[in-house]
Phi, psi and omega in degrees: 000145179213152176221152181179206182243135177248143175261119183248129184238143173238128175233136178067043179299145182223134182278115178243346182213127001283149181280111179234114182306127175082003181245126173239117183284344184252032181295321188293307181211101180284002181239143177200162173211159180208164176249153180211152175292137183228143176224140182226136176243140179227145171215143181212159177229142177222136181212147176275120180271316177221180187304321181241028179226120177249145178244134182230133176228140182223142173242136175231142175229120179247129181235129178244141171291154180298151175236161182229144180227142172236114186259322185189181183294129178235358179265146181297146012268035179054068182295138182295140179248354181219122183300343179279354184280000000 
């Protein structure tokens, strides 16, 4: 078992839902990162099948706390976040 901090990164985010023609919510910064509390559990089995043959199986469970990202304006009237739009 282990616990710590995980770094979560998003690169090239793209708005696909809700679909609004001509509106891209991630114009300002399509990249972001955040930190979250992480915990991991591991369990494994190892056994000798034959004289020179070992069998090993492992299970891992990783859990991360939720993260939040704010990329650009999403409220009407959809204020521009990029002068190129």
